[in-house]
C-alpha positions as CSV (number, residue, x, y, z in Angstrom):
1,R,0.0,0.0,0.0
2,M,1.0,3.5,-0.7
3,T,0.8,4.5,3.0
4,H,3.3,1.8,4.0
5,L,5.6,3.2,1.2
6,G,5.2,6.7,2.7
7,F,6.0,5.5,6.2
8,D,9.2,3.6,5.0
9,L,10.3,6.6,2.9
10,A,9.8,9.0,5.9
11,A,11.7,6.7,8.2
12,R,14.7,6.3,5.7
13,L,14.8,10.1,5.3
14,E,14.4,10.7,9.0
15,G,11.3,12.7,8.3
16,R,7.6,12.3,9.0
17,M,4.5,12.0,7.1
18,V,2.0,14.8,7.4
19,D,-1.4,15.7,6.0
20,D,-2.2,18.6,4.1
21,N,-2.8,20.6,7.3
22,G,0.8,19.7,8.5
23,R,-0.4,17.3,11.1
24,V,1.6,14.1,11.6
25,V,-0.1,11.0,10.1
26,S,0.1,7.8,12.1
27,E,-0.9,4.2,11.7
28,E,-3.6,5.0,14.3
29,S,-4.9,8.1,12.5
30,L,-5.1,6.1,9.2
31,N,-6.9,3.2,10.9
32,R,-9.4,5.7,12.5
33,D,-10.0,7.3,9.0
34,R,-10.4,3.9,7.2
35,A,-13.0,2.8,10.0
36,R,-14.9,6.1,9.4
37,L,-14.9,5.8,5.6
38,L,-16.0,2.1,5.8
39,A,-19.0,3.1,8.1
40,F,-19.8,5.9,5.6
41,Y,-19.6,3.6,2.7
42,Q,-22.0,1.1,4.5
43,R,-24.5,3.9,5.3
44,M,-24.6,5.0,1.7
45,D,-24.8,1.4,0.4
46,A,-27.7,0.8,2.8
47,R,-29.5,3.6,1.2
48,G,-29.0,2.4,-2.3
49,I,-26.0,4.6,-3.2
50,P,-23.0,2.3,-3.5
51,A,-19.5,4.0,-3.5
52,G,-18.3,4.5,-7.0
53,G,-21.8,4.1,-8.4
54,E,-23.6,6.4,-10.7
55,R,-25.7,7.8,-7.9
56,S,-22.7,8.6,-5.7
57,L,-20.9,10.1,-8.5
58,R,-23.7,12.5,-9.1
59,L,-23.8,13.5,-5.4
60,F,-20.0,14.2,-5.0
61,V,-19.0,15.4,-8.5
């Protein structure tokens, strides 16, 4: 995964991975974000709007 590559690169360069607001990105924060996204995708799917589907593209594009 790209996140693992990013963490590896940051470690090799003695740096850190940050988000677009300059906050440090950690495995824990990524796992939290993944869980939130999964819950959101499940709620959308339950309402007949699957992620990546035509209806969701109309909502978010």
